N, C-alpha and C positions, 0 to 999 in steps of 0.2 A: 773129438776134437774138433775144436772151431776152425774154418775156414776162412780165408777173405782174397780178394782180388790183387794182386799183384800190379800197382800204381795204375795206370788207366787202361791196363789188358783186361780180358775176358779171362785168363788164367787163374785159375783158383788155387792158392796154397795153403798149407796148413800152418795155423799160427804158432806151432813150433816147426822148427828146423833142425834136421838132423846133420849136424858139421861131422864131415867126414876125412878131417885132418890126422884125426888120431887114429882113424881105421885103415893104417898102410903097414907096409912092411918095414920094421923096426930099422931105423939108419943110425949113423954116428951123431947125426946131428938131431935127431929124433927119437932117442932109445926107447921113450915111453909109450911109443906106438904100438896099437894090438896087431897082431898078424891076423890072417885070414880066420882061423878058427876060433880065436879069440874073440872076433868081430861078428861072428854070425849070431849068438843071442842078440845082440843091438840092434841089428837090422830086422830080426825076426820081431822083435818087441817094438820096434817103429812101426811096424807093418799092425801089429794088433792094436796100438793105439790109434791108429789113423794118422802118423806122422807121415804125410806123402811129399814133403819137400826134402831132397837130400842135396847135400851142397859139398861138393869137390873141387879139386881144380888139377891139372895136366902135373905139376909140379909137388903134390901131395905124394911122398913114396916114392918119388921118380917116377910115376906113373902105375904105381901099383894099388893106391886109392882108387883109382878109376876102374881098375880090373877087378879088385873086391866088390865095389859096389855094383858094377855091370852083373856079376856072377849073382850077388845076393838078391837083386831085382827079379832074376830070373827065377830064382830058387822060390822067393817069398810071397811075389806079387807078380801083377802083372805088368809089361810096359806102359800102359795106359793108364795106369791106376799110381803112377809114382812121378812125381817131377824133379828131373833132373835136372841141377843146375853145374856146370864146370867153370872154368877158368882159364885164360891164357894169357902170358906176359911175362913170367918170370922165367929164367934159365932153366931149359931141358938139355940143353947141349951146347958146344961151342959154334960157332958161325953165324951169319946173320940171320939165319931161320929159327935157330935155337931160342931165341927169347926176342922180346920187344911186339911192338906193334905194327910192323911192316904189313903190306898185303901179303907177302910172300911169307912169311911167319903165320900168320893167321891161317892161310890157306891150309900149311903144311900139320900146322897145331890141330887145327880143327879135325882132320881127316886122322891124325895119330889117337886122339881124344875118342873119336868114335869108334876105331879099332879096340880101342881097350875097355869101354864101355859095352861093348857088344850092342852097339844101337845105331838106327839109320838116323836118329836127331838126339839133339837136347832140347830141353824145353827152356833154357836160359843160360845165354853164353856170355860170359863175364870177362871183360878185360881186369886182368889183375891188379893192374897199376898204372897210372899215366906212363906213356912213352915220350920224354922231350925230344927225342931225337927224330921222330916221325911226325910229319904234318898231321893234323887231326883229320883232314880231309881224306887222305890215306887210309887212315882206319878206320873211321866210319864207311866210307866207300866198301871197303873190303868187307866189313861185319853184315853191311846190307846185301852183298853178294852170299854171304854164307845165310842169311836169311831167305832169300830169295832162292836159294837152292834147294831148300827144305831142311838143312843141315840143323839149323837152329830155329824155334819159335821165337823166342823174344829175344832181348840183349839186355846187360846188366854192367853195373862198373863196380869200382872198388876201391876205396881210401885214396881220395886225392883232394886236393884242393878244391875248395867249392867253385873259383874263377876257372879251374881248367873243365871241370866237370861242365860247367856252363859253354865253353868253349865247343866242348866235343858234342852238347846236345844242339848248339847254335848250328854247327855245320851240318847234323844230321837233319835239321828243320829246314835249313836255307837250300838244301839240295834234294828235298824229299826222301829221303833214306830214312831207313828205319831208326827210331832213337831208341834211348834208352829208357824202361820201366822200373829199374831198380838201382839201388846204389848199397853195396857193403860198407857199411861204417865200423869202426871201433868205437863200440858205446856201452858205457854200464855207470854205474853211480860212481866211480873213482874216475871215470874218462868222459866228461861232457863236453868236449870241445865243439863237438859235431852241431850242438846246438847254436851257437853264435852266427854261423852262415850256411851251412849245409843243410841243415834242416827248413828252414825258410825258402832254400830253394826248391828242395825238394817236394814241400809243401805245394809253392807255385806252380810247380811242374807236373805236378800228379805224378811222382815216382816214389816209391815204397822204399823205404830203408829195411835192409835185411842186416840186424846186428851182429857182429862178431864179438867174441869176447866178453859175452854179457854178464860173465861171473868175475872179470878180470882174472883170468885162470885158474878159477878157483879161489880166490881170496875174498869172495864173497860169500862163499858158501862154507865156510868156516870160522871159528872164532878166530880173533886176531892171533897171530905168532905159530897157529898150527901149521904143520909142516906135511905134505904129500909126497909119494914117491914123485909124482909129476912135477910139484913146483921144486922138487931138490934138482932136478934134472933138465927142467925147462928152460934151457937157455934163451930163447925167443921170450918168453912171459917176463923173465928178469928185465930184459929191456924196455920192456911197458912198464913195470909197476915195481914199486920198492917200498911198499907196505909203510908208505908216509900217512895213509888216512884211515887211522886207527878209529877215529870219532866215527867215520861213516861206516865203518865196518860193525862196531859197537852197535851203532844205533840199529843197523839190519839184524844183529842178534836180539837187540831188544822186543822189535817191531816181531819178528819172528816168533818171540816166546810168547808175545799177547796175541798171536792168532795160533798158538799150539802147531806151526808149520815150519818148515824146513829154512834155513836162512838162502838156500838157492831159490825157493819159492818167491820169498818176499823180492829177492834183487831183481827176480824175472817179471814179476807181478809188476812193479815199477816200470821197468822198460814195456812192457805190452799197454801200459795206462797212456804210451804216448801215440797219439792218431798218425803219425808219419811211419810209425814201426809196422811192416807187415809181420815180422817175426824174429825174435831171436835164435840165432843159431847155436846149438846145445852141443857140444862138444864132448858127447857121453864117451865113456869107458867103462861102464857097465850097465845093463838094463835097467836097473833103477835109477838111474840118472835122468830117463827120459820119464819114468813115472811121475818122478817129481817136478820137471818142467812142465808134462801136462796137467798135472793139478794145479800149476800158478794161473793157471785161467781162472780159476776157481777163487782165488785170493782177491780180495779187493780192499785198497788202502785208503785211508780216512785223510782228509785234506790235513790236519796234526801230523799222521805219520809220514805224509810226503814232505811235510816241512823238516819233520825231524830227520829223515833218510838226506835231503839234499843240503840243509842250512850248511853244514858243514865244507861243503864243497870250496876249494880253493883254485885259480887259474892255473893252467900249467900248458905247456907246449901238446900240439896233437902228437901222438906216436901212431907208428904202422904204416906211415908214408911219406 
C-alpha cells in the first residue's frame, strides 16, 4: 500500500481509505449496511492490505459505525497504526447541541465520538457540512480548541461551496487557529463539478482531497443497467445519480477489458491520477472490494484512455451539499 502526506501536514495516510458508512447497525434509512459481525472481515482485510485511513462520522448508524470501528481497531491493530477520521455537524439529537457547528455542539460531539470510538483522540476531525447559522469564527475557534486539547490531531472539511471553504480557512489563518488539511469531495467520473473551483483552491492551499462516492454508489463498478441490493435500496445514492452517463460507464468497461482489470479499478485509477487527491474513500461491503481498490494503484491509464473516460462528461449541478 502506498502512503502520502495529508495536505501540508506530516500525517501519513494510505492512498486508499476505508469508508465506514456502510459498516454500521442497519437502520430504516440505510437497510443495506453491515452489522458488526458481518463487518469484521472487512476491517481485518484493511489491516492486512495496509489500508490505515478509516473514515466514519458520528451520524453513521447513529453512532454505531464509530463503535464498530473502535472495537475493530483494538481487535486487529494498534491505535497508533490506524488513522481515524470522523465528522461532526449532521443531526444526532434534537436541541441546539445535537447538530451544527456551534462551539457547544462541537465540544459535546467530539467527547461523544471519543467515547464511542474508545480512544483519547481522533487523527482527523471533519466538519460534515457548512453551518450557515453559526459564524465561521465560532466554529474555527472551537475546532482549534479541540486540537489544542489533544482530542484531534488535524482538521478536515466535507462538501461545501469553494467560497465557504475559503471563508473558513481565512478565519483560521487570520486568527492563527488550526486550518483544514483535507476536504472530502464527492468526485467520480460522473460527478466532476469540484474541478471547476474547489480543486484549484485545494491545490493553492496545499489541502488534500479525500473523495467520497468514487464509484458513484457502484454504478462505475458494473456494466450499465446492472443492479445490486444496495443500488436498489440506497435512497441517498438515487438522489445523486440517475444513470444518465451511459457513455462514461461504457468507456470504463472498455478500458477495464483492455487492461484485464475490473471496472472499479479503472474508475479508482482515474481518481488516483489527480494530484490533489490523497485517497478515494472506498465504501467496501465485502473484503474483495478492498483488494480491488488496492490493485487500482498499479493501473496506469494512457492519455487516450483519459480522453475516452472524460470526453462524454456533461456539466451538472454539484450534489451532496
